[in-house]
C-alpha positions in Angstrom: -13.0 -20.7 -27.2 -13.9 -24.4 -26.7 -16.9 -23.5 -24.6 -18.0 -21.0 -27.1 -18.0 -23.7 -29.8 -20.1 -25.9 -27.5 -22.7 -23.3 -27.0 -22.8 -22.4 -30.7 -23.3 -26.1 -31.6 -26.4 -26.1 -29.3 -27.8 -22.9 -30.7 -27.2 -20.9 -27.5 -26.6 -17.3 -28.2 -23.6 -15.9 -26.3 -20.8 -13.3 -26.4 -17.1 -13.8 -25.7 -16.3 -10.9 -23.4 -13.3 -9.6 -21.4 -13.2 -7.8 -18.1 -10.1 -6.4 -16.5 -11.1 -7.6 -13.1 -12.7 -11.0 -14.0 -10.8 -11.9 -17.2 -12.3 -13.7 -20.1 -15.9 -14.9 -19.9 -19.0 -16.1 -21.9 -22.1 -13.9 -21.6 -25.5 -15.5 -22.1 -29.0 -14.5 -21.5 -30.5 -15.3 -18.1 -33.0 -17.7 -19.6 -30.2 -19.7 -21.3 -27.9 -19.7 -18.3 -28.8 -23.1 -16.9 -28.8 -24.8 -20.3 -25.4 -23.3 -21.1 -23.9 -24.5 -17.8 -25.4 -28.0 -18.4 -23.9 -28.2 -21.9 -20.5 -27.1 -20.8 -20.5 -29.6 -18.0 -21.5 -32.4 -20.4 -18.8 -31.4 -22.8 -16.1 -31.5 -20.1 -17.4 -34.9 -18.8 -17.5 -36.5 -22.3 -13.9 -35.4 -23.1 -12.3 -36.0 -19.7 -10.1 -38.7 -21.2 -8.7 -36.7 -24.2 -5.0 -37.5 -23.6 -3.9 -35.5 -26.6 -4.9 -32.4 -24.6 -2.3 -33.1 -21.9 1.0 -31.3 -22.1 3.5 -33.2 -24.1 6.7 -31.2 -23.5 7.7 -28.7 -20.8 7.7 -25.1 -22.1 11.0 -23.5 -23.0 14.1 -24.4 -24.9 16.0 -27.5 -23.8 19.5 -26.2 -24.4 22.4 -26.2 -21.9 25.2 -23.8 -22.7 27.5 -25.7 -20.4 28.2 -27.9 -23.5 30.8 -25.2 -24.2 33.0 -26.9 -21.6 33.2 -29.9 -23.9 34.1 -27.6 -26.8 36.9 -26.0 -24.7 38.2 -29.5 -23.8 38.4 -30.4 -27.4 40.2 -27.2 -28.3 42.7 -27.8 -25.5 43.4 -31.4 -26.6 43.8 -30.2 -30.2 46.3 -27.6 -29.1 48.1 -30.2 -27.0 48.3 -32.6 -29.9 49.7 -29.9 -32.2 52.3 -29.0 -29.6 53.3 -32.6 -28.8 53.8 -34.6 -32.0 53.6 -38.1 -30.4 50.2 -37.5 -28.6 48.0 -38.7 -31.5 50.0 -41.9 -31.7 49.6 -42.5 -28.0 45.9 -41.8 -27.9 44.3 -42.6 -31.3 42.1 -45.6 -31.9 44.4 -48.5 -32.9 42.8 -51.9 -33.4 46.0 -53.8 -32.9 46.9 -51.9 -29.7 43.3 -52.4 -28.4 43.6 -56.1 -29.0 46.7 -56.1 -26.8 44.9 -54.5 -23.9 45.2 -50.8 -24.5 41.6 -50.1 -23.5 42.2 -46.4 -22.9 42.3 -45.7 -26.6 38.5 -46.1 -26.7 38.3 -42.9 -24.6 41.4 -40.9 -25.6 40.6 -41.2 -29.4 37.4 -39.1 -28.9 39.6 -36.1 -27.9 42.0 -36.2 -30.9 41.5 -34.7 -34.4 43.5 -35.0 -37.6 43.5 -31.3 -38.5 41.7 -28.0 -38.0 39.0 -28.7 -40.4 38.2 -32.0 -38.7 37.8 -30.5 -35.2 35.9 -27.5 -36.7 33.3 -29.8 -38.3 32.8 -31.9 -35.1 32.4 -28.8 -33.0 30.0 -27.1 -35.5 27.5 -30.0 -35.1 28.5 -31.0 -31.6 27.5 -27.7 -30.0 23.8 -27.9 -30.9 23.4 -31.7 -30.5 25.2 -31.9 -27.2 23.6 -28.7 -25.9 20.2 -30.1 -26.6 21.0 -33.5 -25.1 22.4 -31.9 -21.9 19.3 -29.7 -21.7 17.0 -32.7 -22.1 18.8 -35.3 -20.0 20.6 -33.1 -17.5 24.1 -31.5 -17.9 26.1 -34.2 -16.2 24.1 -37.2 -17.3 23.7 -36.0 -20.9 27.4 -35.3 -21.3 28.5 -38.6 -19.7 26.1 -40.6 -21.9 27.2 -38.9 -25.1 30.8 -39.6 -24.1 29.9 -43.3 -23.6 28.2 -43.4 -26.9 31.4 -42.2 -28.6 33.3 -44.8 -26.7 30.8 -47.4 -27.9 31.3 -46.2 -31.5 35.0 -46.8 -31.1 34.4 -50.3 -29.6 32.1 -51.3 -32.5 34.6 -50.0 -35.0 37.4 -52.1 -33.4 35.2 -55.2 -33.5 34.2 -54.7 -37.1 37.6 -53.7 -38.6 39.9 -55.6 -36.2 43.5 -54.9 -35.7 43.9 -53.0 -39.0 41.9 -50.0 -37.9 43.2 -46.6 -37.1 40.9 -43.7 -36.1 40.4 -40.6 -34.1 37.9 -37.8 -33.6 34.8 -36.8 -31.6 32.3 -37.6 -34.3 31.1 -40.7 -32.4 30.2 -38.5 -29.5 28.4 -36.1 -31.8 26.5 -38.9 -33.5 25.7 -40.4 -30.1 24.2 -37.1 -29.0 22.1 -37.0 -32.2 20.9 -40.6 -31.4 20.0 -39.6 -27.8 18.0 -36.6 -28.8 16.2 -38.6 -31.5 14.6 -40.9 -28.9 14.1 -38.3 -26.2 10.3 -38.7 -26.5 10.3 -42.4 -25.9 8.7 -41.9 -22.5 5.5 -40.7 -24.2 4.8 -44.2 -25.4 3.9 -45.2 -21.8 0.8 -43.0 -22.0 -0.9 -45.4 -24.3 -2.1 -42.7 -26.7 -2.1 -43.4 -30.4 -0.9 -39.8 -31.0 2.2 -40.2 -28.9 3.7 -42.8 -31.4 3.6 -40.1 -34.0 5.9 -37.8 -31.9 8.3 -40.7 -31.2 8.4 -42.0 -34.8 8.9 -38.4 -36.1 11.9 -37.9 -33.8 13.4 -41.2 -34.9 12.9 -40.4 -38.6 14.4 -36.9 -38.2 17.4 -38.4 -36.4 18.0 -41.0 -39.1 17.7 -38.4 -41.9 20.2 -36.2 -40.1 22.5 -39.1 -39.6 22.4 -40.0 -43.3 23.0 -36.3 -44.2 25.9 -35.8 -41.7 27.3 -39.2 -40.8 27.4 -41.1 -44.1 30.5 -39.9 -46.0 32.8 -42.3 -47.9 35.8 -40.4 -46.6 34.7 -40.6 -42.9 34.6 -43.5 -40.5 31.0 -44.5 -41.1 31.1 -47.5 -38.8 32.2 -45.3 -35.9 29.5 -42.8 -36.7 26.8 -45.6 -36.9 28.1 -47.2 -33.7 27.9 -43.9 -31.9 24.4 -43.2 -33.2 23.1 -46.7 -32.2 24.7 -46.4 -28.8 23.1 -43.0 -28.4 19.7 -44.4 -29.3 20.0 -47.1 -26.7 21.3 -44.9 -23.9 18.8 -42.1 -24.7 15.9 -44.6 -24.6 17.0 -45.9 -21.1 17.6 -42.4 -19.7 14.3 -41.0 -21.0 12.4 -43.6 -19.1 13.7 -42.2 -15.8 13.2 -38.4 -16.0 12.9 -37.9 -12.3 16.2 -39.6 -11.6 18.4 -38.0 -14.4 17.4 -34.5 -13.5 18.4 -34.7 -9.8 21.3 -32.4 -9.0 23.2 -35.0 -7.1 22.9 -37.5 -10.0 24.2 -34.9 -12.4 27.0 -33.9 -10.1 28.0 -37.6 -9.8 27.9 -38.0 -13.6 30.0 -34.9 -14.1 32.6 -36.2 -11.6 32.6 -39.6 -13.4 33.0 -37.9 -16.8 36.0 -35.9 -15.5 37.6 -39.1 -14.1 37.0 -40.9 -17.5 38.8 -38.0 -19.2 41.8 -37.9 -16.9 42.3 -41.6 -16.1 42.6 -42.9 -19.7 45.0 -40.1 -20.6 47.1 -40.7 -17.5 47.2 -44.4 -18.4 48.1 -43.7 -22.0 51.0 -41.5 -21.1 52.2 -43.7 -18.3 52.3 -46.9 -20.5 54.0 -45.2 -23.4 
C-alpha cells in the first residue's frame, strides 16, 4: 500500500494485484517499470530513518496467570488469620514495634487483611495489575518487585506516621504493581524519538489517574498506597531498562526463590519472637 501511494504520487499507473503463488504485487506497464523501481528505491532511501515505523511492543498479551499463586497465598493467610486470633497482632504493621526492631512486620503486614471485603477488593485489582507486571517483567522478577514495592509502602508509612501507626493489607503491593506497569515503556526513551515520549507520558498519566481513582480514599491508608505506587515507579523504571536480564529463566527462578524466602522467613521470625 505504501508503494502504491508512491507510484500514484508520481502519476505512474499501476494495479495492486494478488497471486496465490507470488503473493501481493504491484503491476505496472513495461515502459513504466524502470521509473517505478527508481521511485520506490528513492522512497525507501529517504525514509530509512523513520523510527516510528519500528516495532514498539512485542505482539501478544503480556499477562501471566501464575499471578494466581499470589492470590492463593493471600487466601491462605486470610484463612489462617481467621483461624488464629492472634496472627494479625503478630504480623500487622505496627509503628511502635517497628521502631523497636520488629522489621518483619514490613513483610508480614502485606499478607493480612481486616475482613473479607478488604481482601476481596485487593485481589480484584491485584489480579490484573500483578498479572500484567509479571507478564511484562517476568514472573519471578515481577512478583518479587511488586512485593518489595508493598514493603516500601509500609516503610514509608512507618516513617511518616511514626509509632502511632497500625496497618495491614496487600494494597501497597497492588499499587506497586500499578506503578511498575505505568513505567513499563521507559526503555523506549533510549531510542531518541520524539514519538516515544508520548507513549511513556501516556502510561504515566494513565497510572496516576488509576491511582487517584483506586488508591485515594479517606478511609484507606493513602500514604501506604502512595508509597507503594512510588516504589513501583522506581523499581519498574530500573527493571524496564534491563529487558534481556529480567526475562532470563535463571533470573526469574532466583527471584522466585528469594520471594518464597521473604514470605517464609519474616513469618517464622514473627512467630518465633512472639
